[in-house]
N, C-alpha and C positions, 0 to 999 in steps of 0.2 A: 354268703361267705362264710366260712368259720372265722372266729376269731383263736388265734395264737396262744398256747400258753405262755405263762412270762413268771416275771420275780422282781422283788420289790426291795429294798431294805429297811427294817423299821427298827430304829433308835430310839431303845427306852431308858428314864433315868438308871435303872436296876441293871440291863443286858441291852445285848445290839443281835437281832436277829435276822434271819432272811423269810421271805413268804415265797411260796411255792404255789402260784395260780393254774389250775388245769383248764384245757383249753375247751372250748364254746364251739358247738355246732359241727366240730369236724376240721377241724382245726389243730394244726402239728404241735406235741405236747414240748415245753420247753428243755433244753438241751442240756445236759450233766456238764460239759465241759465249758458251755458257756458258762454257767453259775460259777464253776469254777474260777475261771478264768479272769472273769468281773470283778468275785470277789477280792481274790490274790490282788488283783489291780486297783482296789480302793484300799488294800491294807487289812485287809479281813482274812480271818485264817479260814476256810472252806470248811463245813462238817465231810466228815468220811461221804466217801462215793456212793458205798452203799446206801446210805441212808436217805443219799441225794437220790437215787435211784427209786428208793423204795413211795417217797414222801412225791415223784412225778407220777409215779404208778398210780399213785391216791385221787383220783379223778373227780372221787364226790363234793370233794370239800377244799376250800386253800390251808395249804400244809407250813408247817412253821417250825425252821430249825434254829439252833441257838452259832451265832457266828462271834462271839466274845463277852467283854463287858461295856459295860458303859462307853461311849466315847466322848468330845468334845468340838466332834463337828460333821456337818450333816453333809450328804452326796447327791448333787446334784444332776438333773434329766440329763443323757447321755447320748453319745452315738458312738457307732465304731464303723470306719470305712473300709472296703476288701474291692480294690480294682481286678477287673478281672484281667487274665494273662494277657491276653491282647490288647487291653485297653480300651477299648471299645467301651467298658461300660460299668458304672459305680454302685455298686450297694452297698445298699448303711440299715443298719438297723439301731434302733432307740433301745432306750433303758432309762424305768421309771425314776425319779427321784425317791430319796429316803423321807423320812418323816422329816416333816419344816424345809428338805432338798428346794433348789431352787426347780424351773421349768425355760428349753431351750426356748429361744424367740426365733423366728426367722432369719432374722439378721446372723444371730447369733452361729447358726448355718452357715449361712452363703459366707460368712467370714471363715469356718473352720474349712469351709470347701475351696474357698482359694487358699487358705493358709498351703493346706495339703496337695498343692499346684493343680487343681481340675481348675481349666480354663476353660474345656468348649461341652456342649448341651446339656446343660443345668438344668432339670426338670423340675422349675418353681412349684407346678402343679403339684410336684407329687411330695415335696416339700408343704403345699397348705394341705393338703391331703393329710399328712399325719398328725400335723397342727391341730386338723379338724377333727380326727381320729382318736389320735395318741394309741396306734394299737404297736403294744413293746411286742421285742423278740420278732419283731414280721419286716420279710426283707423291702427294700424300696427304694427301688432305680432312680438313685439323685442323679444321675446323668449317663449319657447315652452320645457314642461316636456317632461320626458318621461314615458309614462303608463308602469306598470308591466305588463310581460308578462304572460301569463295563463299557467298555468301548465296542466298536465294531470293526472289522477288517475292511479295506475297499474293496468292490466290487465292479468288475469289467462286466457289460454287455454288449454280447455283438449281435447285429440284425444281418448278418449276412451269415452264408453256410463255412463253417470254420472247419468241416469235416477234415482231415487228411489222412485219412487211412483208410481210403475207395479201394475196393477188391476189384478185379474184371470179372464180369459173370460169367458161369457154364451153362453151356446151349443143351438142351433135351438129349442130345447126341454124346453129351460128352466133352466134347472141346470149348472151347475156351473164347470168347470174343474180347479182344484185348482192339476193338475201334471203339465201339462202342461204348466211351466212357466220359463222365460229367467232372471236368478237373477242376472248376470254380467255379464262383458265384458270379454270374452280372450282375452288375448297377449300375443306376442311372446317374445322372449328373444332379447334385442337390441332395442324394438320400442320403440320410443315417446311417452312419455305419457302427458306431459304436459309444454306449453312455456307460459313464463312471459315478459311481455311486462313492462318493470321497469316502476316505478313512475316519471313523467317528473318536477323537482319543479319550471319550470318558471322562470323565472326572477324577482329582484325588477326594481319598476319605479326610478326617480329622478326628484322631483322637481325642478321648477324654479331656488329654492335658495339653491339648491346643499341638499335636505334633501332625506335622502331613502323612497318609499313606499314600504310596504312589499308588495308583492303579495300572495293570496288565499293558504292556506296549499292543499296539495293536499292528496290522498290516499296511503297510502305506503303497500306495500305486498310481500309476498314471498314464496314460496315455501314448503310445509308440503310435509313432506313424509315418509311411516316406514321404514322397512327392504327390501331387493332385490333390491332397487332402485339407480341411479347411478344419481350425479350431475351435468350439465358439467362445465368445466371450469369457465364460465364467469356467472355461476347462475341463467341463465335465460333456460334452458331446464331438462328435467329428464326422463329415460330411466328406461327400468326393465331389470335388470338380470337375469331373468329366464322369464320363460314359465309359464301362470299361468292364476289368475283371478284378472280384475284391481276392484279397486271399490273407491268411493269418498265417505268418510266419516265425517262430520261436518269438511270441509276443509282439511281436510288429503287425499293425496291418498295412499292406502294399495295394495301392488300385493304379492299373496300369493297362494302357491298350498292348495286349500280345504282339512284341516283336518279333515278326513270320520273315522267317528265308523260304526263298520260293523253290527250292533246289536243295542242292547238295553244301556243305560246310565243308569247303576245299578250298584252294587254292585263289579263286574266284571272290571268295568273301571273308577269307581268313579268321581265323579265333571270334567268337561271339562271346562278351561282355556287355551284360543287360540288368539293369537294376527292373527287371518285375519280371513279366513270365513270356519265356520264347516257343515258338509253334517252327518246328525247321520238315518240312515235306518232302525233304529227301534224307541223305542220309550222313554220319558225320565221318569226314574220311580218316585214316589213320593218321597221327600224328597232327592233327586237329582238337583243340581246347573251345567247350563250351562252357560258359559260367553263366549263372543268373540266378537274383534273388529271390526269385518265386518258383513256380512250374516249368520244366520243362518236356517237352512231346516231343516224339521223332515220330514222323509217318515210317522210316526206312527203317536202317540198320546204323548200330554204330559198331565202327569200327576199331582197330587198336589204337582210340582217343582218351581223353578225361573229358569227362561231363559230370560236372562240380552244380547242383541246384539247393537251394533253402527251403524249398517244399518240394513235390513232389517229382518224380520222372519217370515216363511213358515211353517206353518204346518199342511200338506198333509191331514190329517183326523183333529183333533181338539185340543179340552183343556179338563180334564174332573179335573178340580184345585181341587175341594175336598175341596175349603174354604180357601185353602192357598196357592192355585198356585198363582206365579206373573210372568205376559210376559210383559217385558220391550223392545222396541226398538227404534232406533235414526229414524230411518224412518218407512215405512209402515209394518202394519201387517194384512197375511193375512194367515185364516185358513176356517175349513170346518164349526166348530161347538166349541161355547164358552158355558162352562157351570161352575158356581159357582169359579169365577176366577176372579183375578185382571189383567187388560189389557191395557197397554197404549202406546201412538204411540207416538212419541215426537217430531216426526217432518215428518210424513206423514200420511196413514189414515190406518182406521182398515176395512177389509172386511172378511165377513165372510157369511155363510147361515144360520145360528141358533145360538141366544144368550140370554143364560136362567140365570137368577138369577145371573147378575155379573156387575162389574164397570169397566164399558169401557169408557177409554179418547183417542182423538184424535185431535192433534192440527187443521188439515183438515176437513177430511169428515168422519163417520162412516156410509158402506152401508152393506145392507143385500138382498143378492138379491138369484136366484133361485127363484124355486118353493114354498117354504115356506119361507123363506126373514124374517123369525117371529125375535120377541123382548117381551122377557115374564120377567118380575119381574127385578130386580136389576135398576141400573145409569147410564145413556149413556150419555157423554159428550164431544162435537164437536163445531171444532171455526165455519164453515161453512154449513155445510149440516148431517143430519140425515136422511137417505131414508131407507125405509123397506115395506114388504108385507104388515107385520101386529106386531102390537105394542100391547102391555098387552094379555089381556085374557079374555075369555067371566066371567071366573070365581074372574075377578077385581083384580088379580095381581096387587101390587102395581108397581109402571113402572113409573121411574122419567127418560126423554128426554132434556136435555138440549143443545141448543145451543147458541152460538153470542157472543157478549163483555164480558170478566171477567167484574165485575163490579169495582174491585180495579183498573182497568187500566180509567174507567169513574172518579173516583175517583184523580187519581192524574192529569190526564189531566185539569178536574179544578182547584186544585191544582195550576197547572203551568200556566195557562192562569193569575192566580192573583200574581204570582209572576212574567210572563211575564211584565205584567201590570205596576206593582210597578218600576220594572227598567228599562223601558222603559220611565216613569215617570224622573225619575233619570234621565236617558241620557238625555233625554229634557231641565233638567232645566242647565247639562252642561255645552249642545254645546255652547248655545249663547255665554258663557261665558268666552270660550275658544276663539272662533270665535274673537271675540271683540279683545282680547289679540293678536290673531295673526297678525289679522288687523293691527294694530298699529306698532307692529313688522316690518310688510311688509313696511309700512309707514316711517320707519326708527326712530320712535319715541324710546326713550330708557327706559327701567324700572329698578327701583331700585331692591338691593338684594330681600327686600322682596317680590316685587311683581313680580318676575322672578319663584322664591322659590313656590308662588302658585300658577303661572300656571302649574309649573312643578308637582303638587300634583292634578291639577283636570285632567292633560293629562293622569295620572297615573290612579286617578280613573274612567276617562270614560273609557281608554283599558280595565281595567278589567271587569268595567259593559259591555264591546259589547262581552269581551270575554263569561263572566256564560249568558248573554243573548244568543247568539248563540247555547251553547251549550244545554239550554232550549229548546231553539225553534225547535231543533234536535231531541230532546227526546219528544218533544209535536207534532211532525211531522210526530214520526213515529206512537206513539199513537192514531193520528189523523186517519192515516191510516190504521192503526188495527181499529179503533171505524168503521170506515167508510165502510171497508171490510165486516165486521161483522156485520154491521145494516142490511145488505140484506141476511144473515145466517136463515136458513130455515129447516123445517122439511116435509118432504114428505112422506105421505100414498099414497101408489098405491093400494092398499086392503080395511084396516078396521085399525080404533085406535077403541081402547076398551075403556069402562067408566072405571073410574078409573087413567088413565093414566096423570100422570100431565108436563105440558109441558113447557119449559120455555127458554124464548127467550128475552137477555142482561138482563134486570132489572124489565120486567114482567112475570106473570109467570100465565095458567089455568088449573086447573083438570076438566077433562071430566064427565060430567053426566051423557052422553050417548053417544054411540060410534058412528063414523061419517066414511064414506068410501069416495077413491078415491079423497082425499086431500091435501092441502098443508097449515103447519101453517107458517104463519109470523109475523114480527113485526112491525105494524101499529100504529101511533098515539100513541104510548105508552099503546100499549094493544096486547096480543096476541091474531092472529084472522087465522080465519078457510076460506082458500076457496075453491072452487072447481075447480077439474083439468080438 
């Protein structure tokens, strides 16, 4: 490793000089500004910078420049300290003594560090290295902060099938099998259901002035579960206490024996409210209510009834809503047909063969499969995809189809962008002010009580603004991800879309004037555009 160039004051009885030593073996030449600042700081008048520059460029020998007449003092060996902006590193450069000047000791160096407020991460081996080498105008890192250790979010691993987006199978002949459906996972008594790896909070760091550096926050979590489940002593595992069926509903694990209704839900049974899964082997008749925290399966038909499940709803025949039936699921909904009903999947998809004059919503997709695969009348709305064989009718039944981002979310994104810009501007104004005062304090400058209070106010304001900015950015990132995903939403028509159908994607819509075959509708250039398949 090369040796940097350096300079030294030479005090003679007749005059004072500065000697400039060239670098050795590829070291760095001395800096003009470093020479001038040092000389001025010690009471000497620096030579013209042009002369200094020429002397530095002559690397074949030591150069000597006059800096004044004789003086009656000596210049001791010294050092300059430069904390990094983030206060995580202290770089020191040493300067040689003048003729007859004294040398630094380890004790003197440590005392100077203490005076400057350096309290943490002092690298004594670096001090020893300098005292052994005495390489001047060379960076020595005399203190290093400890960066915070980044933690990890809590994680839950499940040991049963948590997929709530199951869809019916289409047979080879084009019909849909609504009966052969796997609803939940079977579990045996004593089986482990889930394991929690707790969050690792990490550790705070320390800067060279002894200040604490907070590590980023991590996301905590805990195991959530219902009845018939045992939590381990360490709180990291759950086990089923019964043989039954397990399901995950909105982050909570349920295990239960399926509650079976042997025939219809009618006057003989009354309304059904159950904390688990429900299997109805008949129909749900008009005016009755079935509510379950888990999944609901109906072997027959749902008439003008209310059916509400935390998980999936599967109706093997279909829904005769009679204008009053309301079907709501926390996950997907699968049935053969939907007629004159309100159907909403709050966490998955809706699959059917026919939908007639109904209002159907799904967070994910609505798909009409099978030979008919038809929707006529009513309004369908899905986040990503609506797919059908036929949409509308030759008689021009008013049918509304909508996919894509909620306009309210687009508006919220625009509002957030404005708020974020304002907050970023405020932070940009405060940071330089705080950095200036921080540098002054790091250099040992004493601040009066008024200025110290001002610095505290600025620091508190900055921390508060940064916290609010983080919250706004998190919200905006989620909305942007949603909008980006919904921007690719589409309507797929495998056979025919009839005149009179209104198709809306995000903020654009179009009402068909004539029928279109074998096409898909996408959002392009601010408009709903039909593309051939």
